[in-house]
Structure formats: C-alpha cells, structure tokens
N, C-alpha and C positions, 0 to 999 in steps of 0.2 A: 672675465676669466672663468674657465670651466672649473666647477667645484668637484673635488674628489671625495671629500668627507664633509658631511653636514651634520653637526651635532646640535640638538635643540633640547634645552631644559634638562640636561643630564645631572642626576644626583645619584651618589653611591654611598652606602653605609656598610661598615664592617661591624656587625653586631649593633651596639648602640652608638658607635663612633661614626660621626659624619666625616667622610673623606673627600667627597666632591659635592658641591652644592650649586645646582641650577646653572650648569655650564652650557653656553650656547656659542658656537663658533663655526666658521667655515674655513676649510683648507683647500686652496685652489690647486689646480694641476701644475706640475712641473716646478714646484718650489722645493727648496732645501730648508726644512722647517725645524727649528730648535724648540724643544719643550724645556722650560727653565723654571726652577723654583727650589726652595729649601727642602731639606729632608722632611718627609711627611706631608708635602704640599699636594700630593695626588698625581704626580707625573706618571708613575708606573700604572696607577689605577686608571688613569685616562687612557693609556695605551691598551691596557687589558680590556677595558670596556669597548673600545673600538673593535677589538678582536673577539669579543664575546667570550673571553676567558674567565670573566667573573660576572656575577648577576648584578644588574643595575637596579636601583630603587625606583627610578622614574626617568622619563625622557625618551628620546628617539635618536638613533644614529643611522644615517644613510651613507653607503659607500658606493661610488659610481651611480648615484641616484637610485639605489635599490638596497637590498640587505646583504649582509656578509655571505650568507649561504650561496648566493648566486655568483660570488666573486672570489671565492677562496683561492683559486689558482692564480689570481692576479695579484695576490698579496704575499709578501715574504716578511717573516718576522725573525729577528735575532734577539733573544732574551739576554738578561744580564749573564755574564760569564759565570758568576757564582751560583747560578741556578742550573748549570749544565753539569752532567756527570762525566767528567773528563777521564775517568777510569774505564768508561765503556770501551770494550775492545773493538775499535774501528780505526781504519787508516784514514789519512787525509783524503785519498781518492774515494774511499767508500762514503765518507761524510758528504763530500761534494756531489757525488752521484745521487745521494738522497734527494737533491733538488730536482732531479729529472724524473723521479718516481711519480706516477699518477696515483693519487689516493684511491681511485676506483679500481686500480689493478696493481696492488702492492707487490705481487709476486712475479711481475713481468720482468724479463731480462733486459738489461740496457741494450739499446740498438747501436749500430755503428755511428749514427748521428749523435746519440747521447754521449758516446765516448769521445767523439771529436769536440763536442761543445765543452765537456768537462776538461779536456786537455787544454783547450784554448783559454779557458777561464783560470786554470791553475797557472798558466803562463802569465796571465794578466795580473794576478795577485802575487806573483813572485814565489810560488810554492812548488815549482816543477821538480825540484830536487828532494822534496819531502813527501811525494805521493804515497809511498808505502810506509811512512812513519806513523806509529800509533799517536793518536791525538794527545795522549797523556804525556808524551815525550816532547811536546812542542813548548815554546815560550808563550807568554801571554799574547804577544803581538801576532805570533804565528797561528795560535788558536783562533784569535779574532778574525784573521784573514781567511782561515779555513771556513768559518761559518758565513763570512761575507761571500766567499766563493760558492757556497751552497745556495745562498740567496740569489746570486747572479745566475746560477745554473737553472733556477726556476723560471727565469725570464719573466719576472713579475712587472707589474705597472706601479705598484705601491710598496715601498719598503719601510719597515718600522724597526728601529734599533733602540734597545734599552741600554743606555750607558756603554756604548761600544768602545770608548776610549779609557775606561777605568782599568788601571793596572797595566797599561801597555806603554811601550817606549815611544818617544816622539817620532822616530823614523817610521814606525808602523802606523801611527796616527796620521802622519802626513801622506803616506801612500794610500791609506784607506780614503782620506778626504779627496785625493785626486780622482779615485775611482767613482766616488759618490758624485762629484761635480760633473764627471763625464756622463753619469746616468741622468743627471738633471738636464744636460744638453740634449739627451735623447728623449726628453719629455717625460721622464719618470718622476714620481713624487716621492720624497724621502722625509720621514719624521725621525728625529733623533732626540732622546733625552740626554741633556748635556749639563755639565756643572761648571766648566771653566768659562767665566764671564769674559776673560781676556781674548778669547777666540771667537766670540759671538759674531761680531761684525764681519770677520774674515770668512766664517763658515756658512752663515745662514742669511738668506734674503727674506725669510719669513720667520715669525717668532710667536710662541705662546708662553705667556707669563702666568703662572699659577700660584695660588695660595689658598687651596681648597676651593675658593671662588676663582673665577676668571678675572685676572687683573687687566690683561690686554691681549689681543691677538691681531696680528697684521704684519705689514712690512717692517722689517727690522729698523730701517731708517726712520720710521714713524714712531715706534713705540719703545725702542731701547734707549731709555733716558733715566735720569736720576730719580725722578718722581715715581715712575712705575716700579723701579727696582726697590725703592724704599718700601713701597706697599708689598711687593712680592716677598721681600725678606724681613718685613716688619721691623725695619730700622737696623737689622743685623746683617749688613752687607758683607759678603766674603771679600777678602783682600784681592783687589785687582787694580789695573792701571788706570781705570776711569773710563768715562764715556768718550 
C-alpha cells in the first residue's frame, strides 16, 4: 500500500507535560482512518503535529514522502467546531468559496470554474437553499456540512477532521459519512478523530488507538478488540454495544 503519512518517533510536550511519546505509525493511501482514545490521550495533538500547527519535541513526519510545506494544497483540515468563530460575518457560499482561494494569491477573484465547482458541492452537501445565510444562523449539522463543503472545494488528497460529529444530529452525521466514503472510493485519504465506539466498525477500515503512547495502528478488523481498548482507555471503557 502507498503510504500517505509516515510518522517516526514523534514526541510532543506542553510545557512539562508529556502529551505524545515516541509515536511511530504509517497511514496508507485511500483509508478512512479513525483516531480513537480517551480525553487527553493526544488525538488532537497528533493531528496538529501532522499539520505543523504545534511544535514537536522530537521525531519526523513525512506527508506524501516529503514535508508539509510541499503539500499544503493537497491537505484539507476541519478543526473542532468549538474552535471556529461562528459569529464571523460570512455566508455559506463565501465560506465554501474559501476552499478555492490560492494562498499565494489571496485577493484573486473567483473564476467561472470556481463558482461552478462551489455550486456543485453545495448541492452535494445539501446546502443549496442556504447559500446566502450567515454561518451563525445555521444548525450544528449545517455548520459542519458548510466546512466539509469548503474542504471539498479545495479538491484535496488528504482530509483531516477533528471531531466532526460532535454536537450534530444523526441525519447530518449519516450524510457526511456518505460523502466521506465516496471520497475514499475516489482514492482520497481521510483521518477523523472520533469518540463513538459503536460506529467504529461501520465507519473506519483503518484505526489508530492512542493513550499518549501508540496502543495500535492498522486495519480495524485486526486491532479493534477488547484487549487494545482496555489499554487505550485504561480499563475505563465508554458504554458501547461491544466488539
């Protein structure tokens, strides 16, 4: 399998607090990969390390067999909804159009092709009737679909989502997963920080289990078991229907 992300000996500290320790793993191409662990296990830290949003203590991360700088346009990132300023005065259409902006030419006007791509994507995520609505006026599910649409407009190869299903309704979650599974069929690679163990086997074919250290990484069918979950959650498993 072609590897998209190769992490070797990654360690991250916040002050004197060790958050990730000696993480080594490979994420292959075209997987739908869940990142799973308890609160404080380092899930968001791992994602931010991949994106170079935080300083790492040691280790090496390669993306597409090189560094992030050479591949930024191939990567789309959706942070936690709680970290987004939803009062920012922007419409759904404007937010999605941001995915078409070239960082090297921030003041360029959208082309006819850009507008057509955004229109098609808004239809895909079911937001056609909300194009001129301010993002602050949307429901949680609509907000999440708006930022998914922005990521889709970027036409990336690698998608990273930090808790995309937190605080949204089941219908929105289902519609988002249908889109993500279609992306996977198109040979895109998707990483998702996820909490609901009940949906792991349904959603993900690849899995990363974290507890500051790497518990396991690999095919869901191989590593999603009681023994690994006991280590991941230190014996305090969330309530779920079982393996």
